[in-house]
Each structure stands twice: as structure tokens, then as C-alpha cells.
C-alpha positions in Angstrom: 25.8 32.0 -32.7 23.0 33.6 -30.7 20.4 32.6 -33.3 21.6 29.0 -33.2 21.2 29.0 -29.4 17.7 30.4 -29.7 16.8 27.7 -32.3 18.2 24.9 -30.0 16.2 26.2 -27.0 13.0 26.5 -29.1 13.4 22.9 -30.4 14.1 21.7 -26.9 11.0 23.5 -25.6 8.9 21.8 -28.2 10.3 18.4 -27.5 9.9 18.7 -23.7 6.4 20.1 -24.1 5.3 17.1 -26.2 6.3 14.6 -23.5 3.3 13.1 -21.8 3.3 14.0 -18.1 3.1 11.1 -15.7 0.4 11.7 -13.1 1.2 10.9 -9.5 -1.6 10.5 -7.1 -2.1 9.7 -3.4 -3.0 6.1 -2.9 -3.4 5.6 0.9 -2.0 5.7 4.4 -1.0 2.6 6.4 -0.2 2.2 10.1 1.6 -0.5 12.1 1.9 -0.7 15.8 4.0 -2.9 18.0 4.1 -3.3 21.8 6.6 -5.5 23.5 9.4 -7.3 21.7 9.1 -8.6 18.2 8.1 -7.5 14.7 4.8 -6.4 13.2 4.5 -5.7 9.5 2.0 -5.2 6.8 2.2 -5.2 3.0 1.2 -1.9 1.4 1.2 -1.6 -2.4 3.3 -3.1 -5.2 6.5 -1.4 -5.9 6.1 -1.8 -9.7 3.8 1.2 -9.8 3.9 2.8 -6.4 6.3 4.5 -4.0 5.9 4.6 -0.3 7.6 6.4 2.5 7.4 6.8 6.3 5.2 9.7 7.3 5.1 9.3 11.1 7.2 7.6 13.7 6.3 7.5 17.4 8.6 5.6 19.9 7.8 5.5 23.6 9.3 4.0 26.7 12.7 3.0 25.4 14.1 3.9 28.7 16.7 1.3 29.4 20.0 0.6 27.5 18.6 -2.7 26.1 15.4 -1.3 24.7 15.2 -0.1 21.1 12.6 0.4 18.5 12.4 1.2 14.8 10.0 1.9 12.0 10.8 1.4 8.3 9.1 1.3 4.9 11.0 -0.8 2.4 10.7 -2.7 -0.9 10.4 -6.4 -0.2 12.2 -9.0 -2.3 8.8 -9.9 -3.6 6.5 -7.3 -5.2 5.3 -5.2 -2.3 6.3 -2.2 -0.1 6.3 -3.3 3.5 5.7 -1.2 6.6 7.5 -2.6 9.6 7.5 -1.8 13.4 10.2 -3.6 15.3 11.1 -3.7 19.0 14.1 -5.2 20.6 14.1 -6.6 24.2 11.4 -4.6 25.8 9.0 -4.7 28.7 7.0 -1.6 28.0 8.2 0.1 24.8 5.9 0.9 21.9 6.4 1.8 18.2 3.7 3.4 16.1 4.6 3.7 12.4 2.7 5.3 9.5 3.5 5.4 5.8 2.0 7.0 2.7 1.9 5.6 -0.7 1.5 7.3 -4.1 1.0 5.6 -7.4 3.1 6.5 -10.3 
């Protein structure tokens, strides 16, 4: 029983060792800023061979109950990752958003 387990682990080690590693590398940083109400967005990279995520969110002056802000990085229904800064009703709020993408 013990020898069988050792053989299985050895074969598994050889199989896993023969798999080609997929290199992942940094591909860039994007920023999007928004002042006053509305949406600002920018396409980043294609989601077919990249993944992106928020790396920094700065929200300022959402000091009334009607002011709100958000940052998001998301996969569009098309082919790209999108970085979005969005402000609700605002007179002085700001959103600063950053995202990082890697290729895979």
C-alpha cells in the first residue's frame, strides 16, 4: 500500500512538472478621475488575455446625504476591461480611481 502511494505521488509529480507554466506579467496602470456628478470611464485591456483590478480609490467631499461616489473595474459586455469613476448628485465631491492590469 505504501509503495503504491509513493508511485502515485511520483507519477503525479512528473505530470505536474511537465505542465507548461503560464507567465503572468504586469501590463500597466490606468487612472480615472471625476469631479461633480456623472460618469467618467476608460477602456483598459481586453479581457480575453488580461485581468484588471482596482488598486486605489480616493473619495472626497461626499459630505451630504445625497452625495455618493464609486470606483469600479469591470468586464464590459464587449471585449474590454473598463475603469469607471461615478458620482451621484454632487456639488463638490471627487472620485479618483486607479486600476492595474496583468496579461495572462
